[in-house]
PDB file of N, CA, C, O and CB in Angstrom:
ATOM      1  N   ASN A   1      -0.122   1.358   9.146  1.00  0.00           N
ATOM      2  CA  ASN A   1       1.077   0.526   9.087  1.00  0.00           C
ATOM      3  C   ASN A   1       1.583   0.474   7.648  1.00  0.00           C
ATOM      4  O   ASN A   1       0.814   0.253   6.713  1.00  0.00           O
ATOM      5  CB  ASN A   1       0.788  -0.906   9.622  1.00  0.00           C
ATOM      6  N   ASP A   2       2.860   0.674   7.491  1.00  0.00           N
ATOM      7  CA  ASP A   2       3.451   0.639   6.153  1.00  0.00           C
ATOM      8  C   ASP A   2       3.103  -0.656   5.432  1.00  0.00           C
ATOM      9  O   ASP A   2       3.356  -1.750   5.938  1.00  0.00           O
ATOM     10  CB  ASP A   2       4.970   0.800   6.235  1.00  0.00           C
ATOM     11  N   GLY A   3       2.527  -0.520   4.259  1.00  0.00           N
ATOM     12  CA  GLY A   3       2.270  -1.657   3.391  1.00  0.00           C
ATOM     13  C   GLY A   3       0.987  -2.413   3.653  1.00  0.00           C
ATOM     14  O   GLY A   3       0.572  -3.209   2.811  1.00  0.00           O
ATOM     15  N   ASP A   4       0.348  -2.200   4.779  1.00  0.00           N
ATOM     16  CA  ASP A   4      -0.907  -2.907   5.084  1.00  0.00           C
ATOM     17  C   ASP A   4      -2.045  -2.174   4.386  1.00  0.00           C
ATOM     18  O   ASP A   4      -2.751  -1.370   4.994  1.00  0.00           O
ATOM     19  CB  ASP A   4      -1.162  -2.992   6.640  1.00  0.00           C
ATOM     20  N   LEU A   5      -2.209  -2.464   3.113  1.00  0.00           N
ATOM     21  CA  LEU A   5      -3.163  -1.714   2.293  1.00  0.00           C
ATOM     22  C   LEU A   5      -4.572  -2.257   2.335  1.00  0.00           C
ATOM     23  O   LEU A   5      -5.493  -1.576   1.883  1.00  0.00           O
ATOM     24  CB  LEU A   5      -2.702  -1.691   0.887  1.00  0.00           C
ATOM     25  N   ASN A   6      -4.784  -3.456   2.856  1.00  0.00           N
ATOM     26  CA  ASN A   6      -6.149  -3.948   3.024  1.00  0.00           C
ATOM     27  C   ASN A   6      -6.612  -3.788   4.473  1.00  0.00           C
ATOM     28  O   ASN A   6      -7.738  -4.142   4.822  1.00  0.00           O
ATOM     29  CB  ASN A   6      -6.242  -5.421   2.597  1.00  0.00           C
ATOM     30  N   CYS A   7      -5.721  -3.248   5.309  1.00  0.00           N
ATOM     31  CA  CYS A   7      -6.028  -2.903   6.706  1.00  0.00           C
ATOM     32  C   CYS A   7      -6.545  -4.075   7.521  1.00  0.00           C
ATOM     33  O   CYS A   7      -7.487  -3.936   8.301  1.00  0.00           O
ATOM     34  CB  CYS A   7      -7.039  -1.799   6.747  1.00  0.00           C
ATOM     35  N   ASP A   8      -5.923  -5.224   7.335  1.00  0.00           N
ATOM     36  CA  ASP A   8      -6.273  -6.372   8.166  1.00  0.00           C
ATOM     37  C   ASP A   8      -5.294  -6.554   9.312  1.00  0.00           C
ATOM     38  O   ASP A   8      -5.385  -7.527  10.061  1.00  0.00           O
ATOM     39  CB  ASP A   8      -6.324  -7.633   7.327  1.00  0.00           C
ATOM     40  N   GLY A   9      -4.347  -5.612   9.454  1.00  0.00           N
ATOM     41  CA  GLY A   9      -3.385  -5.663  10.548  1.00  0.00           C
ATOM     42  C   GLY A   9      -2.142  -6.482  10.269  1.00  0.00           C
ATOM     43  O   GLY A   9      -1.276  -6.619  11.134  1.00  0.00           O
ATOM     44  N   VAL A  10      -2.048  -7.035   9.051  1.00  0.00           N
ATOM     45  CA  VAL A  10      -0.920  -7.893   8.692  1.00  0.00           C
ATOM     46  C   VAL A  10      -0.410  -7.477   7.308  1.00  0.00           C
ATOM     47  O   VAL A  10      -1.200  -7.262   6.389  1.00  0.00           O
ATOM     48  CB  VAL A  10      -1.333  -9.408   8.707  1.00  0.00           C
ATOM     49  N   LEU A  11       0.892  -7.367   7.171  1.00  0.00           N
ATOM     50  CA  LEU A  11       1.492  -7.123   5.856  1.00  0.00           C
ATOM     51  C   LEU A  11       1.836  -8.473   5.245  1.00  0.00           C
ATOM     52  O   LEU A  11       2.697  -9.193   5.749  1.00  0.00           O
ATOM     53  CB  LEU A  11       2.769  -6.205   5.959  1.00  0.00           C
ATOM     54  N   ASN A  12       1.150  -8.810   4.149  1.00  0.00           N
ATOM     55  CA  ASN A  12       1.405 -10.089   3.485  1.00  0.00           C
ATOM     56  C   ASN A  12       0.959  -9.995   2.027  1.00  0.00           C
ATOM     57  O   ASN A  12       0.647  -8.912   1.532  1.00  0.00           O
ATOM     58  CB  ASN A  12       0.668 -11.256   4.215  1.00  0.00           C
ATOM     59  N   ASN A  13       0.932 -11.127   1.354  1.00  0.00           N
ATOM     60  CA  ASN A  13       0.605 -11.149  -0.071  1.00  0.00           C
ATOM     61  C   ASN A  13      -0.801 -10.642  -0.367  1.00  0.00           C
ATOM     62  O   ASN A  13      -1.078 -10.233  -1.495  1.00  0.00           O
ATOM     63  CB  ASN A  13       0.754 -12.547  -0.605  1.00  0.00           C
ATOM     64  N   PHE A  14      -1.690 -10.659   0.616  1.00  0.00           N
ATOM     65  CA  PHE A  14      -3.051 -10.172   0.403  1.00  0.00           C
ATOM     66  C   PHE A  14      -3.096  -8.650   0.251  1.00  0.00           C
ATOM     67  O   PHE A  14      -4.140  -8.097  -0.098  1.00  0.00           O
ATOM     68  CB  PHE A  14      -3.945 -10.603   1.558  1.00  0.00           C
ATOM     69  N   ASP A  15      -1.982  -7.970   0.508  1.00  0.00           N
ATOM     70  CA  ASP A  15      -1.899  -6.520   0.340  1.00  0.00           C
ATOM     71  C   ASP A  15      -1.464  -6.107  -1.059  1.00  0.00           C
ATOM     72  O   ASP A  15      -1.531  -4.925  -1.395  1.00  0.00           O
ATOM     73  CB  ASP A  15      -0.945  -5.944   1.348  1.00  0.00           C
ATOM     74  N   ILE A  16      -1.026  -7.039  -1.872  1.00  0.00           N
ATOM     75  CA  ILE A  16      -0.477  -6.703  -3.184  1.00  0.00           C
ATOM     76  C   ILE A  16      -1.523  -6.051  -4.084  1.00  0.00           C
ATOM     77  O   ILE A  16      -1.266  -4.988  -4.649  1.00  0.00           O
ATOM     78  CB  ILE A  16       0.078  -7.953  -3.857  1.00  0.00           C
ATOM     79  N   ASP A  17      -2.685  -6.661  -4.225  1.00  0.00           N
ATOM     80  CA  ASP A  17      -3.710  -6.091  -5.109  1.00  0.00           C
ATOM     81  C   ASP A  17      -4.142  -4.711  -4.630  1.00  0.00           C
ATOM     82  O   ASP A  17      -4.333  -3.804  -5.440  1.00  0.00           O
ATOM     83  CB  ASP A  17      -4.929  -7.021  -5.189  1.00  0.00           C
ATOM     84  N   ALA A  18      -4.295  -4.547  -3.324  1.00  0.00           N
ATOM     85  CA  ALA A  18      -4.687  -3.248  -2.774  1.00  0.00           C
ATOM     86  C   ALA A  18      -3.592  -2.211  -3.021  1.00  0.00           C
ATOM     87  O   ALA A  18      -3.889  -1.053  -3.313  1.00  0.00           O
ATOM     88  CB  ALA A  18      -4.983  -3.367  -1.263  1.00  0.00           C
ATOM     89  N   PHE A  19      -2.335  -2.620  -2.905  1.00  0.00           N
ATOM     90  CA  PHE A  19      -1.211  -1.710  -3.165  1.00  0.00           C
ATOM     91  C   PHE A  19      -1.240  -1.241  -4.622  1.00  0.00           C
ATOM     92  O   PHE A  19      -1.085  -0.052  -4.904  1.00  0.00           O
ATOM     93  CB  PHE A  19       0.145  -2.405  -2.849  1.00  0.00           C
ATOM     94  N   ILE A  20      -1.440  -2.177  -5.532  1.00  0.00           N
ATOM     95  CA  ILE A  20      -1.501  -1.826  -6.955  1.00  0.00           C
ATOM     96  C   ILE A  20      -2.659  -0.876  -7.220  1.00  0.00           C
ATOM     97  O   ILE A  20      -2.525   0.077  -7.987  1.00  0.00           O
ATOM     98  CB  ILE A  20      -1.644  -3.091  -7.822  1.00  0.00           C
ATOM     99  N   MET A  21      -3.793  -1.136  -6.586  1.00  0.00           N
ATOM    100  CA  MET A  21      -4.948  -0.251  -6.750  1.00  0.00           C
ATOM    101  C   MET A  21      -4.643   1.139  -6.211  1.00  0.00           C
ATOM    102  O   MET A  21      -5.008   2.136  -6.835  1.00  0.00           O
ATOM    103  CB  MET A  21      -6.179  -0.832  -6.041  1.00  0.00           C
ATOM    104  N   ALA A  22      -3.979   1.220  -5.063  1.00  0.00           N
ATOM    105  CA  ALA A  22      -3.627   2.520  -4.481  1.00  0.00           C
ATOM    106  C   ALA A  22      -2.724   3.308  -5.429  1.00  0.00           C
ATOM    107  O   ALA A  22      -2.854   4.526  -5.547  1.00  0.00           O
ATOM    108  CB  ALA A  22      -2.929   2.331  -3.114  1.00  0.00           C
ATOM    109  N   LEU A  23      -1.814   2.615  -6.098  1.00  0.00           N
ATOM    110  CA  LEU A  23      -0.912   3.273  -7.048  1.00  0.00           C
ATOM    111  C   LEU A  23      -1.622   3.702  -8.327  1.00  0.00           C
ATOM    112  O   LEU A  23      -1.345   4.776  -8.862  1.00  0.00           O
ATOM    113  CB  LEU A  23       0.237   2.348  -7.393  1.00  0.00           C
ATOM    114  N   SER A  24      -2.520   2.881  -8.811  1.00  0.00           N
ATOM    115  CA  SER A  24      -3.083   3.106 -10.136  1.00  0.00           C
ATOM    116  C   SER A  24      -4.421   3.843 -10.141  1.00  0.00           C
ATOM    117  O   SER A  24      -4.760   4.500 -11.125  1.00  0.00           O
ATOM    118  CB  SER A  24      -3.247   1.803 -10.819  1.00  0.00           C
ATOM    119  N   ASP A  25      -5.187   3.740  -9.048  1.00  0.00           N
ATOM    120  CA  ASP A  25      -6.522   4.352  -9.021  1.00  0.00           C
ATOM    121  C   ASP A  25      -6.897   4.692  -7.576  1.00  0.00           C
ATOM    122  O   ASP A  25      -7.597   3.933  -6.906  1.00  0.00           O
ATOM    123  CB  ASP A  25      -7.587   3.397  -9.658  1.00  0.00           C
ATOM    124  N   ALA A  26      -6.423   5.828  -7.121  1.00  0.00           N
ATOM    125  CA  ALA A  26      -6.624   6.234  -5.723  1.00  0.00           C
ATOM    126  C   ALA A  26      -8.100   6.314  -5.358  1.00  0.00           C
ATOM    127  O   ALA A  26      -8.481   5.928  -4.253  1.00  0.00           O
ATOM    128  CB  ALA A  26      -5.961   7.580  -5.467  1.00  0.00           C
ATOM    129  N   ALA A  27      -8.937   6.809  -6.267  1.00  0.00           N
ATOM    130  CA  ALA A  27     -10.370   6.925  -5.977  1.00  0.00           C
ATOM    131  C   ALA A  27     -11.003   5.546  -5.777  1.00  0.00           C
ATOM    132  O   ALA A  27     -11.815   5.352  -4.872  1.00  0.00           O
ATOM    133  CB  ALA A  27     -11.089   7.677  -7.114  1.00  0.00           C
ATOM    134  N   GLN A  28     -10.629   4.604  -6.622  1.00  0.00           N
ATOM    135  CA  GLN A  28     -11.150   3.241  -6.474  1.00  0.00           C
ATOM    136  C   GLN A  28     -10.641   2.611  -5.185  1.00  0.00           C
ATOM    137  O   GLN A  28     -11.380   1.903  -4.500  1.00  0.00           O
ATOM    138  CB  GLN A  28     -10.752   2.372  -7.681  1.00  0.00           C
ATOM    139  N   TYR A  29      -9.378   2.868  -4.855  1.00  0.00           N
ATOM    140  CA  TYR A  29      -8.831   2.344  -3.595  1.00  0.00           C
ATOM    141  C   TYR A  29      -9.648   2.861  -2.416  1.00  0.00           C
ATOM    142  O   TYR A  29     -10.038   2.080  -1.547  1.00  0.00           O
ATOM    143  CB  TYR A  29      -7.339   2.741  -3.431  1.00  0.00           C
ATOM    144  N   GLN A  30      -9.912   4.160  -2.374  1.00  0.00           N
ATOM    145  CA  GLN A  30     -10.660   4.756  -1.265  1.00  0.00           C
ATOM    146  C   GLN A  30     -12.082   4.204  -1.208  1.00  0.00           C
ATOM    147  O   GLN A  30     -12.628   4.022  -0.120  1.00  0.00           O
ATOM    148  CB  GLN A  30     -10.693   6.286  -1.401  1.00  0.00           C
ATOM    149  N   ALA A  31     -12.687   3.936  -2.364  1.00  0.00           N
ATOM    150  CA  ALA A  31     -14.035   3.374  -2.397  1.00  0.00           C
ATOM    151  C   ALA A  31     -14.045   1.921  -1.917  1.00  0.00           C
ATOM    152  O   ALA A  31     -14.982   1.487  -1.247  1.00  0.00           O
ATOM    153  CB  ALA A  31     -14.611   3.463  -3.813  1.00  0.00           C
ATOM    154  N   THR A  32     -13.006   1.184  -2.262  1.00  0.00           N
ATOM    155  CA  THR A  32     -12.924  -0.228  -1.903  1.00  0.00           C
ATOM    156  C   THR A  32     -12.515  -0.419  -0.450  1.00  0.00           C
ATOM    157  O   THR A  32     -13.003  -1.328   0.222  1.00  0.00           O
ATOM    158  CB  THR A  32     -11.944  -0.943  -2.812  1.00  0.00           C
ATOM    159  N   TYR A  33     -11.618   0.436   0.035  1.00  0.00           N
ATOM    160  CA  TYR A  33     -11.093   0.338   1.399  1.00  0.00           C
ATOM    161  C   TYR A  33     -11.333   1.661   2.135  1.00  0.00           C
ATOM    162  O   TYR A  33     -10.378   2.373   2.446  1.00  0.00           O
ATOM    163  CB  TYR A  33      -9.572  -0.018   1.385  1.00  0.00           C
ATOM    164  N   PRO A  34     -12.588   1.994   2.415  1.00  0.00           N
ATOM    165  CA  PRO A  34     -12.898   3.318   2.982  1.00  0.00           C
ATOM    166  C   PRO A  34     -12.314   3.565   4.369  1.00  0.00           C
ATOM    167  O   PRO A  34     -12.158   4.719   4.771  1.00  0.00           O
ATOM    168  CB  PRO A  34     -14.378   3.493   3.050  1.00  0.00           C
ATOM    169  N   ASN A  35     -11.991   2.514   5.101  1.00  0.00           N
ATOM    170  CA  ASN A  35     -11.446   2.683   6.449  1.00  0.00           C
ATOM    171  C   ASN A  35      -9.924   2.602   6.489  1.00  0.00           C
ATOM    172  O   ASN A  35      -9.324   2.602   7.564  1.00  0.00           O
ATOM    173  CB  ASN A  35     -12.027   1.639   7.368  1.00  0.00           C
ATOM    174  N   CYS A  36      -9.308   2.534   5.321  1.00  0.00           N
ATOM    175  CA  CYS A  36      -7.849   2.445   5.240  1.00  0.00           C
ATOM    176  C   CYS A  36      -7.264   3.792   4.819  1.00  0.00           C
ATOM    177  O   CYS A  36      -7.910   4.580   4.129  1.00  0.00           O
ATOM    178  CB  CYS A  36      -7.423   1.336   4.246  1.00  0.00           C
ATOM    179  N   ASN A  37      -6.055   4.029   5.242  1.00  0.00           N
ATOM    180  CA  ASN A  37      -5.327   5.233   4.863  1.00  0.00           C
ATOM    181  C   ASN A  37      -4.443   4.908   3.665  1.00  0.00           C
ATOM    182  O   ASN A  37      -3.528   4.091   3.768  1.00  0.00           O
ATOM    183  CB  ASN A  37      -4.479   5.779   6.053  1.00  0.00           C
ATOM    184  N   ILE A  38      -4.715   5.544   2.532  1.00  0.00           N
ATOM    185  CA  ILE A  38      -3.929   5.282   1.326  1.00  0.00           C
ATOM    186  C   ILE A  38      -2.446   5.572   1.536  1.00  0.00           C
ATOM    187  O   ILE A  38      -1.598   5.042   0.817  1.00  0.00           O
ATOM    188  CB  ILE A  38      -4.457   6.115   0.168  1.00  0.00           C
ATOM    189  N   MET A  39      -2.137   6.403   2.509  1.00  0.00           N
ATOM    190  CA  MET A  39      -0.732   6.723   2.764  1.00  0.00           C
ATOM    191  C   MET A  39       0.041   5.538   3.341  1.00  0.00           C
ATOM    192  O   MET A  39       1.263   5.612   3.470  1.00  0.00           O
ATOM    193  CB  MET A  39      -0.634   7.902   3.712  1.00  0.00           C
ATOM    194  N   ASN A  40      -0.640   4.456   3.687  1.00  0.00           N
ATOM    195  CA  ASN A  40       0.064   3.223   4.043  1.00  0.00           C
ATOM    196  C   ASN A  40       0.883   2.723   2.857  1.00  0.00           C
ATOM    197  O   ASN A  40       1.799   1.918   3.025  1.00  0.00           O
ATOM    198  CB  ASN A  40      -0.935   2.136   4.502  1.00  0.00           C
ATOM    199  N   ALA A  41       0.553   3.203   1.656  1.00  0.00           N
ATOM    200  CA  ALA A  41       1.302   2.829   0.446  1.00  0.00           C
ATOM    201  C   ALA A  41       2.524   3.701   0.225  1.00  0.00           C
ATOM    202  O   ALA A  41       3.335   3.413  -0.655  1.00  0.00           O
ATOM    203  CB  ALA A  41       0.402   2.911  -0.769  1.00  0.00           C
ATOM    204  N   ASP A  42       2.672   4.756   1.002  1.00  0.00           N
ATOM    205  CA  ASP A  42       3.847   5.633   0.889  1.00  0.00           C
ATOM    206  C   ASP A  42       4.993   5.012   1.679  1.00  0.00           C
ATOM    207  O   ASP A  42       5.360   5.493   2.751  1.00  0.00           O
ATOM    208  CB  ASP A  42       3.533   7.082   1.408  1.00  0.00           C
ATOM    209  N   ILE A  43       5.540   3.955   1.140  1.00  0.00           N
ATOM    210  CA  ILE A  43       6.536   3.155   1.850  1.00  0.00           C
ATOM    211  C   ILE A  43       7.851   3.915   2.032  1.00  0.00           C
ATOM    212  O   ILE A  43       8.533   3.726   3.039  1.00  0.00           O
ATOM    213  CB  ILE A  43       6.790   1.850   1.102  1.00  0.00           C
ATOM    214  N   ASN A  44       8.213   4.765   1.080  1.00  0.00           N
ATOM    215  CA  ASN A  44       9.480   5.499   1.195  1.00  0.00           C
ATOM    216  C   ASN A  44       9.315   6.830   1.931  1.00  0.00           C
ATOM    217  O   ASN A  44      10.272   7.594   2.062  1.00  0.00           O
ATOM    218  CB  ASN A  44      10.064   5.751  -0.192  1.00  0.00           C
ATOM    219  N   HIS A  45       8.100   7.104   2.410  1.00  0.00           N
ATOM    220  CA  HIS A  45       7.819   8.278   3.256  1.00  0.00           C
ATOM    221  C   HIS A  45       8.214   9.613   2.620  1.00  0.00           C
ATOM    222  O   HIS A  45       8.757  10.493   3.289  1.00  0.00           O
ATOM    223  CB  HIS A  45       8.538   8.132   4.569  1.00  0.00           C
ATOM    224  N   ASP A  46       7.934   9.751   1.321  1.00  0.00           N
ATOM    225  CA  ASP A  46       8.201  11.032   0.661  1.00  0.00           C
ATOM    226  C   ASP A  46       6.933  11.876   0.516  1.00  0.00           C
ATOM    227  O   ASP A  46       6.957  12.934  -0.113  1.00  0.00           O
ATOM    228  CB  ASP A  46       8.822  10.794  -0.715  1.00  0.00           C
ATOM    229  N   GLY A  47       5.826  11.406   1.100  1.00  0.00           N
ATOM    230  CA  GLY A  47       4.574  12.142   1.042  1.00  0.00           C
ATOM    231  C   GLY A  47       3.745  11.878  -0.196  1.00  0.00           C
ATOM    232  O   GLY A  47       2.699  12.498  -0.387  1.00  0.00           O
ATOM    233  N   LEU A  48       4.206  10.952  -1.050  1.00  0.00           N
ATOM    234  CA  LEU A  48       3.508  10.616  -2.290  1.00  0.00           C
ATOM    235  C   LEU A  48       3.325   9.108  -2.391  1.00  0.00           C
ATOM    236  O   LEU A  48       4.166   8.338  -1.927  1.00  0.00           O
ATOM    237  CB  LEU A  48       4.280  11.150  -3.517  1.00  0.00           C
ATOM    238  N   VAL A  49       2.229   8.697  -2.996  1.00  0.00           N
ATOM    239  CA  VAL A  49       2.027   7.290  -3.337  1.00  0.00           C
ATOM    240  C   VAL A  49       2.274   7.190  -4.831  1.00  0.00           C
ATOM    241  O   VAL A  49       1.459   7.632  -5.639  1.00  0.00           O
ATOM    242  CB  VAL A  49       0.573   6.770  -2.938  1.00  0.00           C
ATOM    243  N   ASN A  50       3.425   6.596  -5.193  1.00  0.00           N
ATOM    244  CA  ASN A  50       3.801   6.526  -6.604  1.00  0.00           C
ATOM    245  C   ASN A  50       4.738   5.351  -6.848  1.00  0.00           C
ATOM    246  O   ASN A  50       4.979   4.536  -5.958  1.00  0.00           O
ATOM    247  CB  ASN A  50       4.463   7.838  -7.055  1.00  0.00           C
ATOM    248  N   ASN A  51       5.263   5.276  -8.067  1.00  0.00           N
ATOM    249  CA  ASN A  51       6.096   4.146  -8.446  1.00  0.00           C
ATOM    250  C   ASN A  51       7.365   4.016  -7.606  1.00  0.00           C
ATOM    251  O   ASN A  51       7.967   2.943  -7.576  1.00  0.00           O
ATOM    252  CB  ASN A  51       6.465   4.262  -9.889  1.00  0.00           C
ATOM    253  N   PHE A  52       7.784   5.078  -6.927  1.00  0.00           N
ATOM    254  CA  PHE A  52       8.973   4.984  -6.084  1.00  0.00           C
ATOM    255  C   PHE A  52       8.711   4.194  -4.800  1.00  0.00           C
ATOM    256  O   PHE A  52       9.641   3.924  -4.041  1.00  0.00           O
ATOM    257  CB  PHE A  52       9.472   6.376  -5.737  1.00  0.00           C
ATOM    258  N   ASP A  53       7.466   3.827  -4.556  1.00  0.00           N
ATOM    259  CA  ASP A  53       7.117   3.013  -3.393  1.00  0.00           C
ATOM    260  C   ASP A  53       7.116   1.522  -3.709  1.00  0.00           C
ATOM    261  O   ASP A  53       7.005   0.700  -2.799  1.00  0.00           O
ATOM    262  CB  ASP A  53       5.758   3.422  -2.864  1.00  0.00           C
ATOM    263  N   ILE A  54       7.237   1.164  -4.972  1.00  0.00           N
ATOM    264  CA  ILE A  54       7.145  -0.243  -5.363  1.00  0.00           C
ATOM    265  C   ILE A  54       8.285  -1.072  -4.777  1.00  0.00           C
ATOM    266  O   ILE A  54       8.031  -2.074  -4.108  1.00  0.00           O
ATOM    267  CB  ILE A  54       7.145  -0.366  -6.881  1.00  0.00           C
ATOM    268  N   ASP A  55       9.521  -0.681  -5.011  1.00  0.00           N
ATOM    269  CA  ASP A  55      10.657  -1.465  -4.505  1.00  0.00           C
ATOM    270  C   ASP A  55      10.635  -1.570  -2.976  1.00  0.00           C
ATOM    271  O   ASP A  55      10.834  -2.665  -2.449  1.00  0.00           O
ATOM    272  CB  ASP A  55      11.981  -0.835  -4.964  1.00  0.00           C
ATOM    273  N   PRO A  56      10.399  -0.468  -2.242  1.00  0.00           N
ATOM    274  CA  PRO A  56      10.317  -0.607  -0.788  1.00  0.00           C
ATOM    275  C   PRO A  56       9.176  -1.522  -0.336  1.00  0.00           C
ATOM    276  O   PRO A  56       9.316  -2.228   0.663  1.00  0.00           O
ATOM    277  CB  PRO A  56      10.148   0.754  -0.158  1.00  0.00           C
ATOM    278  N   PHE A  57       8.043  -1.520  -1.061  1.00  0.00           N
ATOM    279  CA  PHE A  57       6.937  -2.411  -0.726  1.00  0.00           C
ATOM    280  C   PHE A  57       7.356  -3.865  -0.899  1.00  0.00           C
ATOM    281  O   PHE A  57       7.081  -4.702  -0.039  1.00  0.00           O
ATOM    282  CB  PHE A  57       5.710  -2.102  -1.597  1.00  0.00           C
ATOM    283  N   VAL A  58       8.015  -4.160  -2.003  1.00  0.00           N
ATOM    284  CA  VAL A  58       8.492  -5.534  -2.246  1.00  0.00           C
ATOM    285  C   VAL A  58       9.490  -5.949  -1.153  1.00  0.00           C
ATOM    286  O   VAL A  58       9.462  -7.087  -0.685  1.00  0.00           O
ATOM    287  CB  VAL A  58       9.157  -5.644  -3.658  1.00  0.00           C
ATOM    288  N   GLU A  59      10.360  -5.034  -0.756  1.00  0.00           N
ATOM    289  CA  GLU A  59      11.317  -5.347   0.309  1.00  0.00           C
ATOM    290  C   GLU A  59      10.596  -5.633   1.627  1.00  0.00           C
ATOM    291  O   GLU A  59      10.999  -6.535   2.361  1.00  0.00           O
ATOM    292  CB  GLU A  59      12.313  -4.187   0.493  1.00  0.00           C
ATOM    293  N   LEU A  60       9.535  -4.881   1.938  1.00  0.00           N
ATOM    294  CA  LEU A  60       8.756  -5.166   3.141  1.00  0.00           C
ATOM    295  C   LEU A  60       8.140  -6.553   3.092  1.00  0.00           C
ATOM    296  O   LEU A  60       8.158  -7.286   4.081  1.00  0.00           O
ATOM    297  CB  LEU A  60       7.666  -4.125   3.323  1.00  0.00           C
ATOM    298  N   LEU A  61       7.594  -6.908   1.936  1.00  0.00           N
ATOM    299  CA  LEU A  61       6.974  -8.226   1.791  1.00  0.00           C
ATOM    300  C   LEU A  61       8.004  -9.342   1.929  1.00  0.00           C
ATOM    301  O   LEU A  61       7.717 -10.383   2.520  1.00  0.00           O
ATOM    302  CB  LEU A  61       6.264  -8.335   0.439  1.00  0.00           C
ATOM    303  N   ALA A  62       9.197  -9.131   1.389  1.00  0.00           N
ATOM    304  CA  ALA A  62      10.239 -10.150   1.407  1.00  0.00           C
ATOM    305  C   ALA A  62      10.809 -10.367   2.803  1.00  0.00           C
ATOM    306  O   ALA A  62      11.348 -11.433   3.100  1.00  0.00           O
ATOM    307  CB  ALA A  62      11.348  -9.769   0.456  1.00  0.00           C
ATOM    308  N   GLY A  63      10.691  -9.351   3.659  1.00  0.00           N
ATOM    309  CA  GLY A  63      11.217  -9.469   5.015  1.00  0.00           C
ATOM    310  C   GLY A  63      12.690  -9.168   5.088  1.00  0.00           C
ATOM    311  O   GLY A  63      13.342  -8.887   4.082  1.00  0.00           O
ATOM    312  N   PRO A  64      13.208  -9.235   6.310  1.00  0.00           N
ATOM    313  CA  PRO A  64      14.629  -8.890   6.512  1.00  0.00           C
ATOM    314  C   PRO A  64      15.587  -9.889   5.884  1.00  0.00           C
ATOM    315  O   PRO A  64      16.803  -9.721   5.978  1.00  0.00           O
ATOM    316  CB  PRO A  64      14.926  -8.788   7.986  1.00  0.00           C
TER     317      PRO A  64
END
């Protein structure tokens, strides 16, 4: 699920730290969340987890 980086089934503020970790240290993210798909952080669906996913992630958190 887009943005659910701690894989608890809900997109909320508890995903922020995991999202930052996915962006800054992919290996640490995979070690910390071994059952999660790091591509949940690819919010803009360009096939990369990078700084271009930050604004779309914030928009997901803010809601419609």
